[in-house]
C-alpha positions in Angstrom: -13.6 -8.4 41.0 -14.8 -9.4 44.6 -14.7 -13.2 44.7 -12.5 -15.3 42.4 -12.3 -19.0 41.4 -9.0 -19.9 39.7 -8.8 -23.3 37.9 -5.4 -24.8 37.2 -4.4 -23.3 40.7 -1.5 -25.7 40.9 0.2 -24.7 37.6 3.0 -22.5 36.8 0.7 -19.3 36.7 -2.0 -20.4 39.0 0.1 -21.2 41.9 1.4 -17.9 42.0 -1.7 -16.0 40.8 -3.6 -17.3 43.8 -0.9 -16.1 46.4 -1.1 -12.4 44.4 -5.0 -12.3 44.3 -5.1 -13.3 48.1 -2.6 -10.4 48.9 -4.8 -8.2 46.9 -8.4 -9.2 47.7 -8.2 -11.3 50.8 -7.6 -15.0 51.3 -11.3 -16.0 51.7 -12.2 -14.3 48.5 -9.9 -16.5 46.0 -10.7 -20.2 45.6 -8.1 -22.3 44.2 -9.0 -25.4 42.3 -7.1 -28.2 40.4 -7.1 -32.1 39.9 -4.7 -32.0 42.9 -3.6 -30.0 45.9 -0.2 -29.7 47.6 -0.3 -30.3 51.2 1.1 -27.0 52.3 -1.3 -25.0 50.4 -3.6 -23.1 52.5 -6.9 -21.2 52.1 -10.1 -22.0 50.2 -9.5 -24.8 47.5 -11.6 -27.3 45.6 -10.9 -30.3 43.7 -12.1 -29.7 40.2 -11.8 -31.5 36.8 -12.5 -28.6 34.3 -13.8 -31.3 31.8 -16.6 -31.7 33.9 -18.8 -28.8 33.6 -21.2 -29.6 36.3 -18.3 -29.6 38.7 -17.1 -25.9 37.5 -20.7 -24.7 37.8 -21.4 -26.1 41.4 -18.1 -24.9 42.6 -18.5 -21.4 41.4 -22.1 -21.2 42.8 -21.2 -22.7 46.2 -18.7 -20.0 46.8 -20.8 -17.3 45.0 -17.8 -16.0 42.9 -18.2 -13.1 40.5 -15.1 -13.9 38.4 -13.4 -17.2 36.9 -9.9 -17.1 36.0 -9.6 -20.0 34.0 -5.9 -21.3 33.7 -6.2 -25.2 33.4 -4.5 -26.2 30.3 -1.9 -28.8 28.7 1.2 -26.7 27.5 3.0 -26.7 24.2 5.4 -29.4 24.4 3.2 -31.8 26.4 0.3 -31.0 24.0 2.4 -32.1 21.0 2.9 -35.6 22.6 -0.8 -35.9 23.4 -3.0 -33.9 21.0 -6.3 -35.5 21.6 -5.9 -35.0 25.4 -4.8 -31.5 24.8 -7.8 -30.7 22.7 -10.4 -32.4 25.1 -8.6 -30.5 28.1 -8.0 -27.1 26.6 -11.0 -26.7 24.7 -13.6 -28.9 26.6 -12.3 -27.3 29.7 -12.7 -23.7 28.3 -16.1 -24.3 27.0 -17.1 -25.5 30.4 -15.8 -22.7 32.1 -17.4 -20.2 29.7 -20.8 -21.9 30.2 -20.4 -21.5 33.9 -19.6 -17.9 33.3 -22.6 -17.4 30.9 -25.1 -19.1 33.5 -24.0 -17.3 36.5 -23.1 -13.8 35.0 -19.4 -13.9 35.9 -16.5 -11.9 34.8 -14.0 -14.2 32.9 -10.2 -14.4 32.1 -8.2 -16.8 30.4 -4.7 -16.4 28.9 -3.6 -17.1 25.4 -0.4 -17.3 24.2 2.5 -16.4 21.6 1.9 -20.1 20.6 -1.1 -18.9 18.9 1.1 -17.6 16.1 2.7 -19.5 13.3 5.7 -19.5 11.0 3.8 -17.2 8.6 3.2 -14.5 11.1 5.5 -11.4 11.0 8.2 -12.4 13.6 9.2 -8.8 14.6 7.0 -6.5 16.5 4.1 -8.8 15.7 0.9 -6.8 15.5 -2.4 -7.3 17.5 -4.2 -8.2 14.6 -2.2 -10.4 12.1 -2.0 -13.6 10.4 -2.6 -16.6 13.0 -1.6 -20.0 11.5 -0.1 -22.1 14.3 1.4 -25.5 13.5 1.1 -27.0 16.8 -1.9 -28.4 18.6 -1.3 -25.9 21.5 -1.5 -23.0 19.1 -4.6 -24.4 17.4 -6.3 -24.4 21.0 -5.2 -20.9 21.7 -6.6 -19.6 18.3 -9.8 -21.4 18.8 -9.9 -20.2 22.3 -9.6 -16.6 21.6 -12.3 -16.9 19.0 -14.6 -18.8 21.6 -14.1 -16.0 24.2 -14.8 -13.3 21.6 -18.0 -15.2 20.6 -19.2 -15.5 24.4 -18.7 -11.8 24.5 -20.6 -10.8 21.4 -23.3 -13.6 21.5 -24.0 -13.7 25.3 -22.5 -10.6 26.8 -20.1 -12.5 29.0 -17.2 -10.0 30.2 -14.4 -12.0 28.7 -10.9 -10.8 28.8 -7.4 -12.4 28.1 -3.5 -11.6 27.1 -1.3 -13.5 25.0 1.5 -14.4 27.2 5.1 -14.9 26.1 7.3 -17.5 27.8 7.0 -16.9 31.5 9.9 -17.1 33.9 9.4 -17.7 37.6 11.8 -18.8 40.5 8.8 -20.3 42.5 7.3 -22.9 40.3 9.0 -25.6 38.2 8.5 -25.8 34.5 5.4 -27.4 33.3 6.1 -28.6 29.7 6.4 -25.5 27.7 8.8 -24.7 24.8 10.0 -21.9 26.7 10.9 -24.0 30.0 14.7 -23.6 29.2 14.5 -19.8 30.3 13.4 -21.0 33.8 15.8 -24.2 33.9 18.8 -22.1 33.1 18.5 -19.9 36.3 18.2 -23.2 38.4 21.2 -24.8 36.8 23.3 -21.7 37.0 22.9 -21.7 40.8 23.0 -25.4 41.4 26.0 -26.5 38.7 27.1 -23.3 37.1 26.3 -24.6 33.8 23.3 -25.4 31.6 22.7 -27.4 28.4 20.0 -25.7 26.4 17.5 -27.7 24.2 16.8 -24.4 22.2 19.5 -23.3 19.7 21.8 -20.4 19.9 20.3 -17.2 18.1 16.7 -18.3 18.8 15.0 -15.3 20.0 11.6 -15.5 21.9 9.5 -13.3 23.8 9.9 -13.7 27.5 8.3 -12.2 30.7 9.0 -12.3 34.5 6.1 -13.6 36.5 5.4 -10.6 38.5 4.8 -8.7 35.4 2.6 -11.5 34.1 0.6 -11.4 37.4 0.1 -7.7 37.4 -1.1 -7.6 33.9 -4.0 -10.0 34.8 -5.0 -7.8 37.7 -4.6 -4.6 35.8 -6.7 -6.0 32.6 -9.5 -7.3 34.9 -9.7 -4.0 36.9 -9.8 -2.0 33.7 -12.7 0.1 32.5 -14.7 -2.2 30.1 -15.5 0.9 28.0 -11.8 1.1 26.9 -11.5 -2.6 25.9 -11.9 -2.7 22.1 -9.9 -6.1 21.6 -10.8 -7.5 25.0 -9.4 -11.0 24.4 -5.8 -11.9 23.8 -3.8 -8.8 24.1 -0.3 -8.9 23.0 2.0 -8.1 25.9 5.5 -8.1 25.9 8.7 -7.6 28.1 11.9 -8.9 26.7 13.1 -10.7 23.5 16.0 -13.1 24.2 18.0 -15.9 23.1 19.8 -18.5 25.2 23.1 -16.6 24.8 21.5 -13.3 26.1 20.6 -15.2 29.3 24.1 -16.6 29.6 25.4 -13.1 29.5 23.1 -11.7 32.0 23.9 -14.6 34.4 27.8 -14.0 34.0 27.4 -10.7 35.5 26.5 -12.5 38.9 28.0 -15.9 38.2 31.3 -15.4 36.0 32.1 -19.1 35.6 28.6 -19.9 34.3 28.8 -22.1 31.1 26.2 -22.6 28.4 26.2 -25.6 26.0 23.7 -26.9 23.5 21.9 -30.0 22.7 18.9 -29.0 20.5 15.6 -30.7 20.9 14.3 -30.9 17.1 10.6 -30.8 18.3 10.8 -27.8 20.6 13.2 -25.9 18.3 10.6 -26.3 15.7 8.0 -24.9 17.7 10.3 -22.1 18.8 11.2 -21.2 15.2 7.4 -20.9 14.5 7.1 -18.1 17.1 7.5 -14.4 16.9 10.7 -12.8 18.1 8.7 -10.1 20.0 5.2 -8.9 20.1 3.9 -5.3 19.7 1.9 -4.5 23.1 1.1 -1.1 22.2 -2.6 -2.0 21.9 -2.6 -3.1 25.5 -0.5 -0.2 26.6 -3.2 2.2 25.0 -6.5 0.2 26.2 -5.7 -0.5 29.6 -2.1 0.9 30.6 -0.2 -2.3 30.3 3.6 -1.8 31.2 6.4 -4.3 32.1 8.7 -3.4 34.9 11.3 -6.0 34.5 14.1 -6.1 31.6 16.5 -9.0 31.5 19.0 -7.6 33.9 16.5 -6.9 36.7 14.9 -10.1 36.3 18.3 -12.1 36.3 19.2 -10.3 39.4 16.1 -11.1 41.3 15.8 -14.8 39.9 19.4 -15.5 41.2 18.9 -13.6 44.5 15.6 -15.6 45.1 17.1 -19.0 44.1 20.2 -18.6 46.2 17.9 -17.8 49.2 15.9 -21.1 48.5 
């Protein structure tokens, strides 16, 4: 990678990925793009609607990029409230970005998700290759997206790569409509109010990952020797498997008075219960050296430290 276009650059992953990529490859070599832009954002940036294939193509060609990192998407909970919009944005945008990569011979990354799995998927140590029958529009989009990226690699030779993210936790970017957003909100509320009311039920385990690990995984995968990549798209990656009460225990080591309550949201709870407890990331470890650096205690200490400073 020498010059990179990032779509969805104002989102949860994108806003932090752009910063990380610019630290790694230089500010002028990373072009952010989205439907909108924060005033304080600096560096190359373009307003791009990913449902407009011509706009993606012209932006990539204008900046002479060699890589597209396609992050623009509607997340799980929001996708359930607007399924047709989710399909048009998530699948239409992906197809447009892949077409640009094909036409300009670009390297390509897009993330899949734990949401690609469903209630019939093995919940413990979910294998890299297993049953994938999601019951959400977001999950349907992710499975179709994985297959579409496989198709563009096998049919056209596009260098497509991707990971299946668990829930992502960050102190920099507010939650964006995902089922795992409680795992971000709980830290904000711990600092602000010393209490949190979870919309996910006690004992509901989901795979989570701290954002620094998520960003490093993208760079490591994209820099990996293509000859070692057997699976290419949608590698399982995993860091910590946690339920709400596990976060509470970790937080109380720093804020002893913290209280956790529950007011379960049936829609997001149903989605959470359809997902695996934890993913088997051994294939990613073997093929390109994936490794997570943060466990729940190290992540909690860093999150609370950063939020208190903010």
